[in-house]
C-alpha positions in Angstrom: -0.4 0.0 0.2 1.5 3.4 -1.4 1.3 6.3 1.1 2.0 10.2 1.1 3.9 11.7 3.6 2.1 14.7 5.7 4.3 15.0 8.3 5.4 18.6 6.9 2.3 20.1 7.1 0.1 17.9 9.7 1.6 18.8 13.2 1.6 18.2 16.7 -1.4 20.4 17.5 -3.0 21.5 14.0 -2.7 21.5 10.2 -1.0 24.4 8.5 0.6 24.6 5.1 0.6 26.7 1.6 -2.5 26.7 -0.2 -2.1 25.4 -3.6 1.1 23.8 -3.2 1.4 21.3 0.2 -2.3 22.0 1.2 -4.7 20.9 -1.8 -8.0 20.3 -2.4 -6.7 16.5 -2.6 -5.4 16.9 0.7 -7.8 18.4 2.3 -10.3 16.1 1.6 -8.0 13.1 2.4 -7.5 14.7 5.8 -11.4 14.7 6.1 -11.9 11.2 5.3 -9.3 10.4 7.9 -10.8 12.5 10.7 -14.2 10.1 10.0 -12.5 7.3 10.4 -10.2 7.8 13.1 -12.5 10.5 15.0 -16.0 10.7 14.2 -17.5 7.3 13.7 -15.3 5.5 16.5 -16.9 8.3 18.9 -20.2 7.2 17.5 -21.0 11.1 16.2 -23.1 11.7 13.7 -22.0 15.0 12.2 -19.0 17.1 12.2 -19.4 21.0 12.3 -17.4 22.9 9.7 -16.3 26.5 10.7 -14.2 29.0 8.7 -12.1 32.0 8.9 -11.7 35.1 6.5 -9.1 33.5 4.4 -9.7 33.4 0.9 -8.9 30.1 0.5 -11.6 29.4 3.0 -14.6 28.2 1.6 -12.4 25.8 -1.0 -11.0 24.0 1.8 -13.7 23.8 3.8 -15.6 21.7 0.8 -13.0 19.6 0.3 -12.9 19.0 4.1 -16.6 18.3 4.0 -16.1 15.9 0.7 -14.0 14.0 2.5 -16.3 13.2 5.6 -19.1 12.9 3.0 -16.7 9.8 1.3 -17.3 8.4 4.7 -20.8 8.7 5.2 -20.4 11.6 7.9 -22.7 14.7 7.7 -21.4 18.4 8.0 -22.8 21.1 9.7 -21.4 24.3 8.0 -21.6 27.1 10.3 -19.4 29.0 7.9 -17.8 32.2 8.9 -16.4 32.1 12.3 -13.5 32.5 15.5 -12.0 29.2 16.5 -13.7 29.8 19.8 -17.2 29.8 17.7 -16.4 26.4 16.3 -15.3 25.5 19.4 -18.6 26.7 21.0 -20.5 25.2 18.4 -18.6 21.8 19.1 -20.0 21.6 22.7 -23.1 23.2 21.7 -24.2 20.8 19.5 -22.0 17.8 21.0 -20.3 17.3 17.5 -16.5 16.9 16.5 -15.3 20.0 14.7 -12.9 21.8 12.1 -11.9 25.3 12.0 -10.6 25.8 8.8 -8.1 28.9 9.8 -4.0 29.6 9.8 -4.5 31.7 12.4 -1.5 34.2 12.5 0.1 32.6 9.6 1.0 34.7 6.0 -2.4 35.2 3.7 -0.7 32.2 1.5 -1.3 29.5 4.0 -4.5 27.9 5.5 -4.8 24.7 7.4 -7.3 23.1 10.2 -7.9 22.7 14.4 -9.5 19.7 15.1 -11.5 18.9 17.5 -13.9 16.0 19.0 -17.5 16.9 20.5 -17.6 18.9 23.1 -14.5 21.1 22.0 -12.1 18.3 23.2 -8.6 18.7 21.8 -7.1 16.5 19.0 -3.4 16.4 19.0 -0.4 14.6 18.1 -1.2 12.0 21.4 -5.0 12.6 20.7 -5.9 11.0 17.4 -3.9 13.5 15.1 -1.0 11.5 14.5 -3.4 8.3 13.7 -5.5 11.1 11.1 -2.2 11.6 9.5 -1.4 8.2 8.8 -4.3 7.3 7.1 -5.0 10.3 5.0 -1.7 9.6 4.1 -2.5 6.2 2.8 -5.7 7.6 1.3 -3.8 10.1 -1.2 -1.4 7.1 -1.9 -4.7 4.8 -2.7 -7.8 5.8 -2.5 -10.6 7.2 -0.4 -13.3 4.3 0.0 -16.8 5.3 -0.4 -19.2 4.5 1.9 -22.8 3.0 1.1 -24.5 6.1 2.1 -23.0 10.0 0.9 -23.0 12.3 3.7 -24.8 15.5 3.5 -23.8 19.1 4.4 -26.5 21.3 6.3 -26.1 24.8 7.3 -26.7 26.7 10.2 -26.3 30.1 11.9 -24.7 30.0 15.6 -23.4 33.6 16.1 -26.1 34.7 18.2 -26.4 31.6 20.2 -22.2 32.3 20.5 -22.0 35.4 21.4 -25.5 35.3 24.3 -23.7 32.2 25.5 -20.4 34.1 26.4 -22.7 37.2 27.9 -24.2 34.3 30.0 -20.9 33.8 31.6 -19.7 37.6 32.5 -22.2 40.1 33.3 -21.3 43.4 31.6 -24.6 45.0 32.3 -23.9 47.4 35.0 -20.0 48.3 34.4 -19.2 51.9 34.1 -19.0 53.1 30.4 -16.0 52.2 28.9 -14.5 53.5 25.4 -13.0 50.6 24.0 -10.5 50.4 21.0 -10.3 47.0 19.4 -8.0 45.9 16.5 -9.5 42.7 14.5 -6.7 43.2 12.0 -9.2 43.0 9.0 -9.4 38.9 10.5 -12.6 37.5 12.6 -12.4 39.7 15.5 -14.0 41.7 13.2 -16.6 39.5 13.2 -17.2 38.6 16.1 -16.7 41.9 18.3 -19.9 43.8 17.4 -21.9 40.5 17.7 -20.7 39.9 21.3 -19.8 43.3 22.5 -22.3 45.2 20.3 -25.5 44.6 19.2 -25.2 42.9 15.4 -26.3 39.9 16.4 -29.4 41.2 18.1 -28.0 41.5 21.9 -28.9 44.2 24.0 -26.6 47.0 24.2 -23.7 47.1 26.3 -22.2 50.4 28.0 -19.1 50.1 25.5 -18.0 52.5 23.5 -16.5 50.6 20.3 -14.0 52.3 18.2 -13.1 50.0 15.9 -9.8 49.1 13.9 -9.5 47.0 10.2 -12.9 45.1 11.4 -13.6 44.9 7.0 -12.6 41.1 7.0 -9.8 40.5 4.2 -7.3 37.8 4.3 -4.7 39.1 2.8 -4.3 41.3 5.7 -3.8 44.4 4.1 -2.5 46.2 7.0 -0.6 44.7 9.3 -0.6 40.8 10.1 -2.9 39.2 12.3 -0.1 38.4 15.2 -0.5 40.6 18.1 2.5 39.1 20.0 4.9 41.1 17.7 5.0 44.4 18.9 5.3 46.4 15.9 1.3 44.8 14.9 0.4 46.9 18.0 1.4 49.9 17.4 -2.0 51.5 15.5 -3.8 50.0 18.4 -1.2 51.6 21.4 -1.3 55.1 19.1 -5.4 55.2 18.7 -6.1 54.3 22.6 -3.8 56.8 23.4 -5.9 59.5 20.5 -9.3 58.4 21.7 -8.1 58.5 25.5 -9.7 54.9 25.8 -9.9 53.1 28.8 -8.3 49.8 27.4 -7.4 48.3 23.6 -8.3 44.8 22.2 -6.0 43.3 19.7 -6.8 39.9 18.3 -5.4 37.5 16.2 -6.5 35.7 13.3 -9.1 33.3 14.1 -9.4 35.4 17.5 -9.0 32.7 19.7 -6.2 35.1 21.4 -6.7 38.3 22.9 -4.2 41.4 23.7 -4.4 43.7 25.9 -3.3 47.6 25.9 -4.0 50.3 29.0 -5.3 53.2 28.9 -1.6 54.6 28.4 -1.4 52.4 25.2 1.1 49.7 26.8 0.7 46.4 26.3 -0.7 44.0 29.2 1.7 41.2 29.9 -0.9 37.7 29.5 0.4 36.6 32.3 -1.1 39.5 34.4 -4.1 38.4 32.0 -3.7 35.1 33.6 -3.6 36.6 36.7 -6.5 39.0 36.6 -8.8 36.4 35.1 -7.8 33.6 37.4 -8.3 35.1 41.0 -11.8 36.8 39.3 -12.9 32.7 38.5 -11.2 31.7 41.9 -13.5 34.4 43.8 -16.4 33.2 42.3 -15.4 29.4 42.7 -15.0 29.8 46.5 -18.4 32.0 46.5 -20.0 28.6 45.3 -18.4 26.4 47.6 -15.7 24.9 45.8 -11.8 24.9 46.0 -10.4 26.5 42.7 -7.8 24.9 40.8 -6.5 27.5 38.4 -3.7 26.1 35.5 -0.7 28.2 34.1 2.1 27.1 32.0 5.4 26.8 33.1 6.7 30.0 31.2 3.7 32.4 33.0 5.4 34.8 35.4 6.0 33.7 39.3 3.4 36.5 39.9 0.5 34.5 38.7 0.8 31.6 41.0 1.6 33.8 43.9 -1.7 35.9 43.2 -4.1 32.8 42.9 -2.5 31.3 46.2 -3.2 34.5 48.0 -6.5 34.2 47.4 -7.1 31.0 47.9 -6.7 29.2 44.3 -4.4 26.0 43.7 -2.3 26.9 41.1 -0.8 24.0 38.8 2.3 24.4 36.4 1.5 22.7 33.0 3.5 22.0 29.7 3.4 24.8 27.3 0.8 24.3 24.4 -3.1 23.8 24.5 -3.2 20.5 24.4 -1.4 20.0 27.7 -3.6 22.6 29.1 -6.9 21.5 28.0 -6.0 18.0 29.5 -4.8 19.0 32.4 -8.0 21.6 32.9 -10.3 18.3 32.4 -8.2 16.0 34.9 -8.5 18.6 37.2 -12.0 20.2 36.7 -10.0 23.4 36.8 -11.9 26.4 36.3 -9.4 28.5 34.6 -6.0 28.3 32.7 -3.3 30.9 31.0 -0.7 30.9 28.7 1.6 33.3 28.1 1.0 33.5 24.8 -2.6 34.8 25.3 -4.7 31.9 25.1 -7.1 31.5 28.0 -9.1 28.5 28.8 -12.4 28.3 30.9 -14.0 25.5 32.5 -17.4 27.2 31.6 -16.3 26.8 28.1 -15.8 23.2 27.2 -12.0 23.3 28.8 -11.7 25.5 25.5 -9.9 28.5 25.2 -11.6 31.6 24.0 -9.9 35.2 23.6 -13.4 36.7 23.8 -14.4 35.5 26.8 -11.1 36.8 28.4 -11.6 40.0 27.2 -15.3 40.0 28.7 -13.4 39.2 31.8 -11.2 42.0 32.0 -13.7 44.4 30.9 -16.1 43.6 33.6 -13.0 43.8 35.8 -12.3 47.3 34.6 -15.3 48.6 34.4 -16.8 47.5 38.4 -14.2 49.8 39.6 -13.1 53.8 39.0 -9.2 53.3 38.4 -7.6 53.2 35.3 -6.3 49.7 33.9 -3.0 50.4 34.5 -3.2 50.9 38.2 -5.7 47.7 38.4 -3.3 45.2 36.8 -0.4 46.7 38.8 -0.6 44.2 41.8 -0.4 41.5 39.1 2.9 42.7 37.3 5.7 43.2 39.8 8.2 41.5 38.0 10.2 41.8 34.9 10.5 39.4 31.9 13.1 38.5 28.8 10.2 37.3 26.9 11.1 34.2 24.6 14.3 34.7 22.9 15.5 32.3 19.9 18.9 31.2 19.5 19.8 28.7 16.5 22.2 26.5 17.4 24.0 23.3 16.0 22.7 20.8 18.8 19.7 21.7 21.1 20.7 18.8 23.2 24.2 20.4 23.5 23.3 24.2 24.2 21.0 22.7 27.0 23.2 20.6 28.6 25.9 23.1 28.2 23.0 25.5 30.2 22.9 22.4 33.1 26.2 22.4 33.7 26.5 25.9 34.1 23.6 26.8 36.0 22.7 23.6 37.6 24.4 24.2 41.0 23.8 25.6 44.2 20.7 26.6 45.5 18.7 26.2 43.0 15.9 23.7 41.8 15.8 22.1 38.5 12.7 20.3 36.8 12.3 18.8 33.3 8.7 19.4 33.0 9.1 21.1 29.8 12.5 21.4 28.6 14.8 22.6 31.5 13.8 25.1 34.2 16.0 26.3 36.9 14.9 28.9 39.6 16.7 30.9 42.4 13.4 32.4 43.4 13.4 30.5 46.9 16.1 33.3 48.0 17.5 36.5 47.1 18.3 37.3 43.9 15.4 35.9 43.0 14.8 34.3 39.1 14.0 32.0 37.3 14.9 30.7 33.3 13.7 28.4 31.6 15.0 26.3 28.2 12.7 24.5 25.4 13.7 23.1 22.5 11.9 24.2 19.3 9.7 21.5 17.6 10.4 21.6 14.3 13.9 23.6 13.8 16.8 23.8 15.4 16.0 26.7 17.8 16.5 26.6 21.9 13.9 28.8 23.3 14.7 31.1 26.4 12.4 32.9 28.8 13.9 34.1 31.6 12.2 36.2 35.0 13.5 38.1 37.9 12.3 40.5 40.9 15.0 42.8 39.8 16.0 44.3 36.1 19.5 44.3 36.7 19.5 40.8 37.7 17.4 40.3 34.7 19.7 41.4 32.3 22.6 39.7 33.7 21.0 36.3 34.0 19.7 37.0 30.4 22.9 38.0 29.1 25.2 35.0 30.5 22.2 32.2 29.5 22.3 33.4 26.4 26.6 33.1 25.5 26.0 30.0 27.6 23.4 28.9 24.6 25.1 30.0 21.7 28.7 29.6 22.9 28.8 26.3 19.9 33.0 26.1 20.9 
């Protein structure tokens, strides 16, 4: 039996490739058929929810994937344009597996897929994606066996239900009026923000004055990339917040599952700070209902996160980096909330899935229920200085990490290998920690460091990078 190698586009968590080159209609059809056989039919599901972002290749890719489902006798419920968390909502509400056609923040020529089981449960390398990759490769090498009954496609609009569901989780009706600048980057935030924060889906008006930036859907991204992790892509948002005297700025990525926050000064609020703020809110709600809350944070998050959560009575739990690990821990521990340094925020009440819009609602609620500016509200959750993620290309990743171990894993430090190598001197002065991790796909070492003092951080970062990059 012949087979095609799809490891170049089907990665650990999702599918990404250049449309028309390594991700074609034929490949998409094979992936749809394999998804039906590996996930849908064994789970006794009757249909798959199909959603897509605004990329120009989206309709063709969704149609091809749906054709593969139909070949194997599986129906498709097409919800059309949506954010990734909109797809998760549909999967949860309809209790069906789903596929989101998106390449998130990647450039215009890319597209891809995010797959989930019913109730938005993740499909990753260890939960079915490897098998999907192998079977799709075989279907490309031979042929897709066609079921006796070919699947059909129906259409359903879920936008209003999505907005109403999110609003049911966070009450904004009693907050003070806020001016909110939103940069949608011509991506799916331009579709979901008017529906959730505005009235375009028929929901009641909120005390929010929305100042829109780049709400017109355009998968060519004519103004800037839909990747708010890059500081340059926040430039227009920061300027507009200052120009309009706004209370807050929000930026969404391409599929609007991540939300980045800017304060009233136009300064970016760290995702770890948002994790602490939202985690405290969810902790207080849990405690009020008589439950002891667990909150997940990945190991790149600031030390301020577990400290803030512990102060208010939560049980903080460290996790590996990556949504499949966070979601698995969330479900295993019935955690109320989880956050990552990459601005992914996960909620038990949202099917243990991530939602940038739901995180935004929490931040707006917290800001609107007190009189001070956002910068003052979040200051208590941001007491330390961090390096951000610094990548180094090396000849041998293993050798570089071993050099770090030899140089730093001595004396009164704590060492763990939950994800890469973390070395911590947080228990005594001077307080610092850092993590080094290998890239999954490139010969890169990723360094993240944090300290209680800027000078200590600068020295630590310089020393660690020198060791990582010392090839002699």
